[in-house]
C-alpha positions in Angstrom: -37.3 100.5 -38.6 -33.5 100.3 -38.9 -33.0 103.8 -37.5 -30.5 104.7 -40.2 -29.7 108.2 -41.5 -31.1 108.9 -44.9 -28.2 111.0 -46.1 -25.5 108.3 -46.6 -25.1 104.6 -46.8 -24.4 103.3 -43.3 -21.2 101.7 -42.1 -21.2 97.8 -42.1 -21.1 97.7 -38.3 -24.3 99.7 -38.2 -26.0 97.3 -40.6 -24.9 94.3 -38.5 -26.5 95.7 -35.4 -29.6 96.3 -37.5 -29.6 92.7 -38.4 -30.2 91.9 -34.7 -33.4 94.1 -34.5 -35.1 93.0 -37.7 -36.4 89.4 -38.3 -35.5 87.5 -41.4 -39.1 87.7 -42.7 -38.7 91.5 -43.1 -35.4 91.1 -45.1 -37.2 88.5 -47.3 -40.0 90.9 -47.8 -37.5 93.6 -48.7 -36.0 91.3 -51.3 -39.5 90.5 -52.8 -40.3 94.2 -53.1 -37.0 95.0 -54.7 -37.6 92.3 -57.3 -41.1 93.7 -58.2 -39.6 97.1 -58.9 -37.6 95.5 -61.7 -40.8 94.3 -63.4 -39.9 90.6 -63.5 -41.1 88.3 -66.3 -42.5 84.8 -66.2 -39.3 82.7 -66.6 -36.8 82.0 -63.9 -33.4 80.3 -63.6 -32.1 78.6 -60.5 -28.5 78.1 -59.5 -26.2 77.9 -56.5 -22.8 79.3 -55.6 -20.6 79.6 -52.5 -19.6 82.6 -50.5 -16.5 82.6 -48.2 -16.8 83.0 -44.4 -13.0 83.4 -43.9 -13.0 87.1 -43.2 -12.7 86.3 -39.5 -9.2 85.5 -38.2 -8.0 81.9 -38.0 -7.7 82.3 -34.2 -11.4 83.3 -33.9 -12.5 80.4 -36.1 -10.6 77.9 -34.0 -11.8 79.4 -30.7 -15.5 79.5 -31.9 -15.2 75.9 -33.4 -16.3 77.2 -36.8 -14.9 74.8 -39.4 -17.3 75.5 -42.3 -15.6 78.1 -44.4 -18.2 78.7 -47.1 -21.9 79.3 -47.3 -24.0 77.6 -50.0 -26.4 80.1 -51.6 -29.2 79.1 -54.0 -31.0 81.8 -55.9 -34.0 82.0 -58.2 -33.3 84.8 -60.7 -35.7 86.4 -63.2 -34.3 86.1 -66.7 -35.8 89.3 -68.0 -34.4 91.7 -65.4 -31.7 89.6 -63.7 -33.4 90.4 -60.4 -33.1 87.8 -57.6 -36.6 86.7 -56.7 -35.7 84.4 -53.8 -32.6 83.2 -51.9 -31.7 80.3 -49.7 -28.5 80.2 -47.6 -27.1 77.2 -45.8 -23.9 76.5 -43.9 -24.4 72.7 -44.2 -24.4 72.4 -48.1 -27.6 70.5 -48.7 -28.0 68.9 -52.2 -29.3 71.1 -54.9 -32.5 69.1 -55.2 -33.4 69.9 -51.6 -32.8 73.6 -51.7 -34.1 73.9 -55.3 -37.4 72.4 -54.2 -37.7 74.8 -51.4 -36.9 77.9 -53.4 -38.9 76.9 -56.5 -42.1 75.9 -54.7 -42.1 79.1 -52.6 -42.3 81.1 -55.9 -44.7 79.2 -58.1 -47.1 82.1 -58.4 -44.4 84.4 -59.8 -43.0 82.2 -62.6 -44.4 80.0 -65.4 -41.2 78.1 -66.2 -37.9 77.5 -64.4 -34.5 76.4 -65.8 -31.8 74.6 -63.9 -28.8 72.4 -64.5 -28.3 68.7 -63.8 -27.9 69.3 -60.1 -31.6 69.8 -59.9 -32.5 66.5 -61.7 -35.2 65.1 -59.5 -38.4 63.6 -60.8 -40.4 64.5 -57.7 -39.3 68.1 -58.1 -40.5 68.1 -61.7 -43.8 66.6 -60.7 -44.3 69.1 -57.9 -43.6 72.0 -60.2 -46.0 70.7 -62.9 -48.7 70.3 -60.3 -48.3 74.0 -59.4 -48.5 75.0 -63.1 -44.8 75.7 -63.6 -42.9 74.2 -66.6 -39.6 72.6 -65.4 -36.7 73.0 -67.7 -34.3 70.9 -65.7 -31.7 68.8 -67.5 -31.5 65.1 -66.9 -28.3 63.4 -65.8 -27.3 60.9 -68.4 -27.8 57.3 -67.2 -29.7 55.9 -70.2 -30.6 56.6 -73.8 -34.0 58.1 -72.9 -32.2 60.8 -70.8 -30.6 62.1 -74.0 -34.1 62.2 -75.5 -35.5 64.2 -72.5 -32.7 66.7 -72.8 -33.1 67.0 -76.6 -36.8 68.0 -76.0 -36.0 70.9 -73.7 -36.8 74.4 -75.1 -33.2 75.4 -75.9 -34.0 79.1 -76.0 -35.6 79.2 -72.5 -33.0 76.8 -71.0 -30.2 78.8 -72.5 -31.2 81.8 -70.3 -30.0 79.8 -67.2 -26.8 81.8 -67.4 -28.7 84.8 -66.0 -28.5 83.2 -62.5 -24.7 82.9 -62.9 -24.6 86.5 -64.1 -26.4 87.7 -61.0 -23.9 85.9 -58.7 -21.0 87.2 -60.7 -22.3 90.8 -60.4 -22.7 90.5 -56.6 -19.2 89.0 -56.2 -17.6 91.6 -58.4 -19.3 94.5 -56.7 -19.5 93.4 -53.0 -16.8 90.7 -52.9 -17.0 86.9 -52.6 -17.1 86.9 -48.8 -19.6 87.7 -46.1 -18.4 89.7 -43.1 -20.5 89.0 -40.0 -19.3 86.3 -37.6 -22.7 84.8 -36.7 -24.3 82.6 -39.4 -27.7 84.2 -39.1 -26.2 87.6 -39.7 -24.4 86.2 -42.7 -27.7 85.0 -44.1 -29.3 88.4 -43.7 -26.3 90.1 -45.3 -26.7 87.9 -48.4 -30.4 88.6 -48.6 -29.8 92.4 -48.3 -27.0 92.2 -50.9 -29.3 90.4 -53.3 -31.9 93.0 -52.8 
């Protein structure tokens, strides 16, 4: 489909032109298939990080009226294999509860429990996960004494595996760099999905 040679990894410009020909649904399918190769378990961890968009020159950014310099990327990571199960990218930095809901509810058939930090503290998200048969291990922000009690009742062993999401992001940034290279936002999203795969 990409019309790439099988002998060597293609140049980045070749991949960027391929991004134009292939819809995002195909890249997401590729990510799902790459995760199944890793034989994922039943526990997931969700977290977000930022990737730089500043590889283009300042002159180009000013001319194209592009002032957002980072992309927010939310990933659902399998804690057994450290494979990324799903990814959400945004240039507008929505709150973690919004992107977390979208990513988690898209993958309820793959996981039995999900761990996340206080940024994903939303009772409606917990209720939606429970209704789908997924155990939420999301820490509560501390506003009252009962929030301490909720956090104390979390399964510390499963919640402690939340660091696997941070490990996946760290591995990507160390191997491929902390920046995306295409100039158009939709190509940047596709590059991140391909990098995660």
